[in-house]
Structures are given as C-alpha cells and as structure tokens.
C-alpha positions, -999 to 999 in steps of 0.1 A, spaced: -809 375 309 -797 353 338 -765 373 340 -784 406 342 -806 392 370 -776 379 389 -758 413 385 -789 430 398 -792 407 428 -755 412 436 -759 450 433 -789 450 457 -770 428 481 -740 452 482 -764 482 487 -781 464 515 -747 455 531 -735 491 528 -766 504 543 -763 479 572 -727 490 579 -731 520 601 -694 527 602 -675 511 573 -646 536 574 -638 535 611 -650 555 641 -672 585 633 -670 617 652 -695 644 659 -666 669 658 -631 661 646 -600 682 642 -571 668 622 -537 685 620 -514 675 591 -481 688 606 -449 695 587 -414 693 601 -410 731 596 -440 739 618 -465 747 590 -497 727 590 -530 720 573 -560 717 596 -592 699 586 -624 701 608 -653 678 602 -683 687 624 -720 686 626 -736 720 626 -751 715 661 -716 706 674 -702 738 658 -728 757 677 -724 738 710 -686 737 710 -674 767 691 -703 791 695 -712 793 659 -742 812 648 -754 787 622 -790 774 623 -786 738 635 -821 727 623 -823 700 596 -849 722 579 -821 747 571 -795 738 545 -758 746 551 -747 779 535 -710 772 526 -703 809 520 -718 817 555 -695 791 571 -664 804 553 -673 840 562 -677 830 599 -643 814 600 -626 843 583 -643 868 607 -628 847 635 -593 854 621 -588 821 602 -570 823 569 -570 803 536 -604 788 545 -621 763 522 -655 747 529 -664 714 514 -697 700 503 -721 694 532 -735 659 540 -761 644 563 -755 617 589 -778 604 616 -803 631 610 -777 660 613 -760 681 588 -722 680 586 -696 701 569 -658 700 564 -636 731 567 -599 732 557 -573 758 564 -536 762 564 -511 780 587 -474 788 583 -467 784 620 -487 759 641 -479 780 672 -501 808 657 -530 786 650 -548 798 681 -552 833 665 -581 816 646 -607 820 673 -625 788 662 -593 769 673 -586 793 701 -596 768 727 -562 752 722 -527 763 730 -500 749 707 -463 744 714 -438 734 687 -401 731 696 -375 717 672 -338 709 674 -316 690 650 -329 656 661 -363 660 677 -396 678 674 -417 683 705 -454 691 699 -480 699 726 -516 708 722 -537 717 752 -575 719 746 -594 740 771 -631 748 777 -657 748 749 -678 778 740 -708 762 758 -732 772 730 -768 762 729 -778 742 698 -814 736 711 -830 702 708 -806 678 690 -811 641 685 -779 632 704 -780 599 723 -749 604 745 -727 581 724 -713 609 703 -675 613 702 -650 641 696 -617 633 680 -584 652 677 -559 637 652 -523 645 645 -507 633 613 -471 633 623 -445 640 596 -418 618 610 -411 588 632 -428 590 666 -407 583 696 -432 593 723 -469 601 727 -494 603 756 -525 587 740 -548 569 764 -577 547 754 -610 562 764 -625 530 778 -598 519 803 -571 545 801 -545 521 787 -519 534 762 -531 537 726 -512 531 695 -507 552 663 -529 543 633 -510 534 601 -477 543 618 -479 580 622 -516 590 629 -523 598 666 -559 601 678 -571 615 711 -608 611 720 -634 625 744 -671 621 746 -691 650 733 -705 654 768 -670 658 783 -660 682 756 -691 703 762 -683 703 799 -648 716 792 -628 686 804 -592 695 796 -572 674 771 -535 675 766 -518 659 735 -480 655 736 -458 640 709 -421 637 703 -409 628 668 -379 630 646 -369 662 629 -366 646 595 -397 639 576 -407 603 566 -410 614 530 -375 629 530 -360 598 545 -379 576 520 -367 597 491 -332 597 505 -332 559 508 -346 556 473 -319 579 459 -292 559 477 -306 527 464 -309 540 429 -273 554 430 -261 520 443 -279 502 415 -264 525 389 -229 520 404 -234 482 402 -246 484 367 -217 507 357 -192 482 373 -208 453 355 -205 472 322 -169 481 329 -161 445 338 -177 432 306 -158 457 285 -126 448 302 -131 411 296 -139 417 260 -107 437 255 -87 410 271 -103 384 249 -95 405 218 -59 408 228 -56 371 233 -72 365 199 -48 389 182 -18 373 199 -29 338 188 -34 350 152 0 367 152 18 336 166 2 314 140 
C-alpha cells in the first residue's frame, strides 16, 4: 500500500513538473520551417505553425478561431492548390490557446521549392562542385493576412532551420538578441530567427551556408567499412600467423621423432 501511495505521489509530482515546464524541448515557434537537405539537392520540408500564423504570414483561408477545429483535409487541399506536392498533414495540437498543425512535403530539387506558393516568399540557391555545396535562402515579405483578434503577446518567434547533410564550413547565423554569431545545434542544425512582428512586417532574412559535398552518413559508413575491413585483415593475419606457427611446430616435432 505504501509503495502504491509513493508511486502515486511521484506520478503527481512529475505531472506537476511537466506542467510547470513551459518549454521542455527547447524554443517554441509560432511558425517554423525546417529543411532536411540532401547533398543531391533534394529535400524534405516540415512546417509547424499555428493556424493564425498561417493566415497572417501565408494568407491561408483557414478559420483561426479556437472554436473551429483543424480540418486536415482542408489544409492538405490548400497546400496542393498552391502547387505543393507530396503533402502530408499531421495531427493538430493546441498550445497557448491556439491550434497548431504540422505539414510535411518533399521536393526533388530545392531550387524549385518556391513553385509551392506557400514557400514562395523565399528564393533558393543550391550550387555544388566536387568539394563544396553553397546554399542560400532569401526570405521576402509575408502575405500580410489578417487573422483577426489573436492572443499574441509580442514574444512569439518565427524560426527557419536547415538540417545540413554534411560538415558545415561557413554560415551567417546571428543571434537575435545581440547580433553575435550563433552556432549550429547538434553539429549540423542551423537556426535563423525573427520575431513574429518582424516577419509580419516583411523584414528580409538571408540564410547562407557552405558545407561539404559528401554527406555525413556516407562518410560515417565509409569509415565504418574501412574500420571493419581493417579488423578483418588483422584477424586474417592473426589466423594465418597462428596456422604458420602450428605448421612449424609440427615440422619440429616430426623431425625430433625421426631423429630419435
């Protein structure tokens, strides 16, 4: 009985702690675009956005009211009508009194991503040679849509993330607070930020990255293959050496017996 009560107390404590942590997984954005770039120029794009931000920034026709649920099929149809392809819409959620939804899409050539009108506020450059990939994304004005009365408090942020496929040699991230250089997250994730107010006002944003032309995964697999081949070679040499010693020992033994 005491164990059950103790477990219940711990469970309630953890729930209270989780509820008290407004941001346990890092910074939260009102609107966030993430590009998972491949070395061949193909990409997966994930957008996490509140419904009011979709209306304000991209001119969506969704009802931003909390009284109205998110129609995932309507969201998918709106993206496809805007020229977006391979669109998948996730399960909506609620945060800070606003409804959010995630949209995922893929593209064979990042330079053509702007043909999807939802992402048409950006121009994308992708140049590659044998050694280097040069990527630039320039974000222009928003759609200046009117979401009506929204419980925004002025602290809302917009984020643009690039998941680089290879070692980064240059980037132009600047921290929002003081303009000092930022650093990649977990080695290859770059994040540029704006306030929602600046993004609605159309403040330009340029993201520039230079990175290696060989993917991190390919390099890792290559190193693993080389290490495995070296281990096999060492093992084969050890086996050969053992067999050779055994043969020599047998010859010595036979010679000794014959001499006796």
